[in-house]
N, CA, C and O atoms as a MOPAC input file, in Angstrom:
PM7 MOZYME 1SCF
protein

 N    135.50600 1    56.80400 1    88.47500 1
 C    136.67800 1    57.59800 1    88.77900 1
 C    136.24100 1    58.96800 1    89.29100 1
 O    135.30400 1    59.57200 1    88.76800 1
 N    136.92600 1    59.44000 1    90.30900 1
 C    136.61300 1    60.74000 1    90.89400 1
 C    137.05600 1    61.87400 1    89.99000 1
 O    138.00200 1    61.73900 1    89.21300 1
 N    136.36700 1    62.97800 1    90.10200 1
 C    136.70600 1    64.15100 1    89.30100 1
 C    137.93800 1    64.88100 1    89.84500 1
 O    138.68300 1    65.50300 1    89.08800 1
 N    138.14200 1    64.79900 1    91.15600 1
 C    139.26100 1    65.49600 1    91.78800 1
 C    140.06600 1    64.50700 1    92.62100 1
 O    139.51000 1    63.72900 1    93.39700 1
 N    141.38100 1    64.54900 1    92.44800 1
 C    142.27700 1    63.74500 1    93.27400 1
 C    143.13800 1    64.69900 1    94.10500 1
 O    143.76400 1    65.61400 1    93.57000 1
 N    143.15800 1    64.47400 1    95.39000 1
 C    143.98300 1    65.26300 1    96.29500 1
 C    145.10400 1    64.35900 1    96.78700 1
 O    144.84300 1    63.26500 1    97.28700 1
 N    146.34900 1    64.80400 1    96.64800 1
 C    147.49000 1    64.02700 1    97.11700 1
 C    148.07000 1    64.71200 1    98.33200 1
 O    148.37000 1    65.90500 1    98.30000 1
 N    148.22500 1    63.96500 1    99.39300 1
 C    148.83500 1    64.47600 1   100.61800 1
 C    150.10600 1    63.68000 1   100.86300 1
 O    150.06400 1    62.46900 1   101.07700 1
 N    151.23400 1    64.37300 1   100.82800 1
 C    152.52200 1    63.74500 1   101.13400 1
 C    152.76500 1    63.85600 1   102.62300 1
 O    152.55600 1    64.91700 1   103.21100 1
 N    153.20200 1    62.77700 1   103.23600 1
 C    153.36600 1    62.76400 1   104.67900 1
 C    154.68200 1    62.15000 1   105.08300 1
 O    155.11400 1    61.14500 1   104.51800 1
 N    155.31300 1    62.75600 1   106.05700 1
 C    156.47400 1    62.16700 1   106.71000 1
 C    156.39600 1    62.57700 1   108.17800 1
 O    156.68200 1    63.72100 1   108.53200 1
 N    156.00900 1    61.63900 1   109.01400 1
 C    155.80700 1    61.88500 1   110.44900 1
 C    154.78600 1    63.00500 1   110.64400 1
 O    153.87100 1    63.14300 1   109.83200 1
 N    154.91800 1    63.78700 1   111.67900 1
 C    153.98400 1    64.88800 1   111.97800 1
 C    152.52800 1    64.45600 1   111.83800 1
 O    151.74100 1    65.10500 1   111.15000 1
 N    152.18100 1    63.35900 1   112.49500 1
 C    150.82100 1    62.81900 1   112.37600 1
 C    149.75700 1    63.81400 1   112.83200 1
 O    148.62200 1    63.76600 1   112.35800 1
 N    150.11400 1    64.71300 1   113.74800 1
 C    149.14700 1    65.72600 1   114.18800 1
 C    148.75700 1    66.63600 1   113.01500 1
 O    147.57400 1    66.90300 1   112.80300 1
 N    149.73600 1    67.10200 1   112.26900 1
 C    149.44100 1    67.96300 1   111.12500 1
 C    148.81800 1    67.18300 1   109.97500 1
 O    147.96200 1    67.69900 1   109.25700 1
 N    149.24700 1    65.95200 1   109.80700 1
 C    148.65300 1    65.10500 1   108.77900 1
 C    147.17900 1    64.90000 1   109.04300 1
 O    146.36400 1    64.99100 1   108.12500 1
 N    146.82300 1    64.62300 1   110.29500 1
 C    145.41400 1    64.42800 1   110.65500 1
 C    144.60100 1    65.67700 1   110.32000 1
 O    143.49900 1    65.57100 1   109.78100 1
 N    145.13300 1    66.85200 1   110.63300 1
 C    144.43900 1    68.12800 1   110.31800 1
 C    144.26400 1    68.29700 1   108.81900 1
 O    143.20100 1    68.71200 1   108.35800 1
 N    145.30200 1    67.97700 1   108.05600 1
 C    145.24100 1    68.12500 1   106.59700 1
 C    144.17300 1    67.20100 1   106.00600 1
 O    143.36600 1    67.61200 1   105.17200 1
 N    144.18900 1    65.98800 1   106.44500 1
 C    143.21600 1    65.01400 1   105.94800 1
 C    141.80300 1    65.42000 1   106.32600 1
 O    140.89600 1    65.33600 1   105.49800 1
 N    141.60300 1    65.85200 1   107.54000 1
 C    140.28000 1    66.29500 1   107.98500 1
 C    139.81900 1    67.50200 1   107.17400 1
 O    138.63600 1    67.61200 1   106.85000 1
 N    140.72100 1    68.39000 1   106.85000 1
 C    140.38200 1    69.57500 1   106.04800 1
 C    139.85000 1    69.18000 1   104.68000 1
 O    138.86300 1    69.74400 1   104.20900 1
 N    140.49500 1    68.22100 1   104.04500 1
 C    140.03000 1    67.74800 1   102.73500 1
 C    138.66900 1    67.08200 1   102.86700 1
 O    137.78400 1    67.31900 1   102.04500 1
 N    138.49300 1    66.26300 1   103.87500 1
 C    137.21900 1    65.57200 1   104.06300 1
 C    136.07800 1    66.52400 1   104.42600 1
 O    134.91000 1    66.19600 1   104.21600 1
 N    136.40100 1    67.68300 1   104.96100 1
 C    135.37500 1    68.65400 1   105.34300 1
 C    134.83700 1    69.45900 1   104.16900 1
 O    133.87000 1    70.20300 1   104.32500 1
 N    135.44100 1    69.32300 1   103.01100 1
 C    134.99600 1    70.08000 1   101.84600 1
 C    133.59100 1    69.64400 1   101.44000 1
 O    133.21300 1    68.48700 1   101.62300 1
 N    132.82800 1    70.57200 1   100.89300 1
 C    131.46100 1    70.25500 1   100.49400 1
 C    131.43700 1    69.45000 1    99.19300 1
 O    130.47500 1    68.72400 1    98.94200 1
 N    132.46000 1    69.56300 1    98.37700 1
 C    132.54600 1    68.79400 1    97.15600 1
 C    132.90400 1    67.35800 1    97.53400 1
 O    133.92400 1    67.13300 1    98.18600 1
 N    132.09600 1    66.39500 1    97.14300 1
 C    132.24000 1    65.01600 1    97.62300 1
 C    132.90400 1    64.06700 1    96.63400 1
 O    133.35000 1    62.99200 1    97.03300 1
 N    132.98100 1    64.43300 1    95.35700 1
 C    133.51200 1    63.52000 1    94.34100 1
 C    135.03800 1    63.60100 1    94.29700 1
 O    135.62200 1    64.04200 1    93.30700 1
 N    135.66100 1    63.17400 1    95.37200 1
 C    137.12200 1    63.27500 1    95.49400 1
 C    137.73300 1    61.91800 1    95.80900 1
 O    137.08500 1    61.01700 1    96.34100 1
 N    138.98000 1    61.81800 1    95.46500 1
 C    139.82300 1    60.67000 1    95.82500 1
 C    141.01200 1    61.27400 1    96.55200 1
 O    141.56600 1    62.27600 1    96.09900 1
 N    141.40900 1    60.69400 1    97.65600 1
 C    142.52500 1    61.21300 1    98.44300 1
 C    143.62400 1    60.16200 1    98.44600 1
 O    143.41900 1    59.03400 1    98.89500 1
 N    144.78400 1    60.53800 1    97.94400 1
 C    145.94400 1    59.64300 1    97.91300 1
 C    146.91600 1    60.13800 1    98.97000 1
 O    147.37500 1    61.27900 1    98.91900 1
 N    147.22700 1    59.27600 1    99.92300 1
 C    148.20000 1    59.60700 1   100.95800 1
 C    149.52100 1    58.92500 1   100.59300 1
 O    149.59200 1    57.69900 1   100.51400 1
 N    150.54700 1    59.71700 1   100.37500 1
 C    151.88400 1    59.18600 1   100.10200 1
 C    152.73100 1    59.32400 1   101.35000 1
 O    153.16200 1    60.42000 1   101.70900 1
 N    152.96300 1    58.19900 1   102.00600 1
 C    153.74900 1    58.17200 1   103.24200 1
 C    155.20200 1    57.84900 1   102.88400 1
 O    155.49700 1    56.77800 1   102.35400 1
 N    156.09500 1    58.78000 1   103.17800 1
 C    157.53000 1    58.62700 1   102.85400 1
 C    158.22800 1    57.82400 1   103.95000 1
 O    159.20800 1    58.28100 1   104.53700 1
 N    157.71400 1    56.62000 1   104.22000 1
 C    158.29700 1    55.70900 1   105.20800 1
 C    158.44700 1    56.35600 1   106.58300 1
 O    159.51400 1    56.30100 1   107.19500 1
 N    157.38700 1    56.95400 1   107.04700 1
 C    157.37800 1    57.61500 1   108.37000 1
 C    157.67200 1    56.61800 1   109.47700 1
 O    157.39400 1    55.42600 1   109.35000 1
 N    158.23800 1    57.12300 1   110.56300 1
 C    158.42100 1    56.30900 1   111.75800 1
 C    157.18800 1    56.43000 1   112.66500 1
 O    157.00100 1    55.61500 1   113.56900 1
 N    156.35000 1    57.44400 1   112.42600 1
 C    155.09800 1    57.58000 1   113.14300 1
 C    153.99800 1    56.83000 1   112.38700 1
 O    154.19600 1    56.43700 1   111.23700 1
 N    152.85800 1    56.63200 1   113.01600 1
 C    151.79800 1    55.78700 1   112.46300 1
 C    150.87300 1    56.56900 1   111.52500 1
 O    149.69600 1    56.76400 1   111.82700 1
 N    151.40400 1    57.00700 1   110.40800 1
 C    150.60700 1    57.72200 1   109.40100 1
 C    149.49300 1    56.82600 1   108.86200 1
 O    148.36200 1    57.27500 1   108.67600 1
 N    149.82100 1    55.55700 1   108.61300 1
 C    148.84500 1    54.61700 1   108.10600 1
 C    147.65800 1    54.49000 1   109.07900 1
 O    146.49900 1    54.50100 1   108.66400 1
 N    147.96900 1    54.37000 1   110.36600 1
 C    146.91600 1    54.25000 1   111.36300 1
 C    145.99700 1    55.45700 1   111.40200 1
 O    144.78600 1    55.33000 1   111.57800 1
 N    146.59800 1    56.63900 1   111.23400 1
 C    145.79000 1    57.86500 1   111.21100 1
 C    144.87700 1    57.85600 1   109.98300 1
 O    143.68700 1    58.15500 1   110.08800 1
 N    145.43700 1    57.51200 1   108.82000 1
 C    144.64900 1    57.46900 1   107.59800 1
 C    143.50000 1    56.46900 1   107.72300 1
 O    142.37300 1    56.76900 1   107.32900 1
 N    143.77700 1    55.29500 1   108.26400 1
 C    142.75600 1    54.24200 1   108.41800 1
 C    141.70500 1    54.62800 1   109.46000 1
 O    140.56200 1    54.17900 1   109.37900 1
 N    142.07900 1    55.44900 1   110.42800 1
 C    141.12300 1    55.82300 1   111.48100 1
 C    139.92900 1    56.62100 1   110.93100 1
 O    138.87800 1    56.68300 1   111.56900 1
 N    140.08900 1    57.22000 1   109.76700 1
 C    138.99200 1    57.98100 1   109.16400 1
 C    137.96600 1    57.06000 1   108.51800 1
 O    136.83600 1    57.48300 1   108.27500 1
 N    138.32800 1    55.81700 1   108.23400 1
 C    137.40700 1    54.81900 1   107.70700 1
 C    136.57300 1    55.38500 1   106.54200 1
 O    135.34300 1    55.33600 1   106.54900 1
 N    137.28700 1    55.91900 1   105.55200 1
 C    136.63500 1    56.51300 1   104.38800 1
 C    137.19900 1    55.86400 1   103.13000 1
 O    138.40700 1    55.90700 1   102.89900 1
 N    136.35400 1    55.27600 1   102.33700 1
 C    136.76600 1    54.54900 1   101.14900 1
 C    137.43200 1    55.39800 1   100.10000 1
 O    138.03600 1    54.85800 1    99.17300 1
 N    137.34500 1    56.71300 1   100.21200 1
 C    137.97700 1    57.60300 1    99.23300 1
 C    139.45800 1    57.78200 1    99.50000 1
 O    140.16500 1    58.36200 1    98.67700 1
 N    139.94900 1    57.29100 1   100.64700 1
 C    141.36000 1    57.44600 1   101.02200 1
 C    142.14800 1    56.23000 1   100.56800 1
 O    141.81300 1    55.09200 1   100.89700 1
 N    143.20100 1    56.49300 1    99.80700 1
 C    144.12200 1    55.43600 1    99.36200 1
 C    145.47600 1    55.71000 1   100.01300 1
 O    146.01300 1    56.81000 1    99.88100 1
 N    146.02400 1    54.73700 1   100.70300 1
 C    147.31100 1    54.88500 1   101.41600 1
 C    148.40100 1    54.17200 1   100.64600 1
 O    148.26100 1    53.00700 1   100.27500 1
 N    149.50100 1    54.89600 1   100.40900 1
 C    150.66600 1    54.31500 1    99.73900 1
 C    151.90000 1    54.64700 1   100.56900 1
 O    152.15500 1    55.81300 1   100.87000 1
 N    152.67100 1    53.61400 1   100.94000 1
 C    153.92200 1    53.83400 1   101.68100 1
 C    155.06700 1    53.57200 1   100.72200 1
 O    155.22300 1    52.46300 1   100.21200 1
 N    155.86200 1    54.59500 1   100.48200 1
 C    156.95600 1    54.47900 1    99.53100 1
 C    158.02700 1    55.48900 1    99.87300 1
 O    157.73000 1    56.62700 1   100.23700 1
 N    159.25500 1    55.07700 1    99.75800 1
 C    160.37900 1    55.98300 1    99.97100 1
 C    160.46000 1    56.90000 1    98.75700 1
 O    160.91100 1    56.49400 1    97.68600 1
 N    160.02100 1    58.13000 1    98.93800 1
 C    159.94700 1    59.06200 1    97.80800 1
 C    161.19400 1    59.93300 1    97.72500 1
 O    161.30100 1    60.77500 1    96.83300 1

């Protein structure tokens, strides 16, 4: 289990979501888990999350 969990809530705005996710991945601390909560976006948030191909990213699509 990771020591730090970062949760990113997303609804569309894939450009800003990509920047947020990249910012977390750029941190020097590596023992992290990233949970992406997609609030049923009409844009391809899942595709952006998967494009990073990083096992620390967990994608959840749920109407929050």
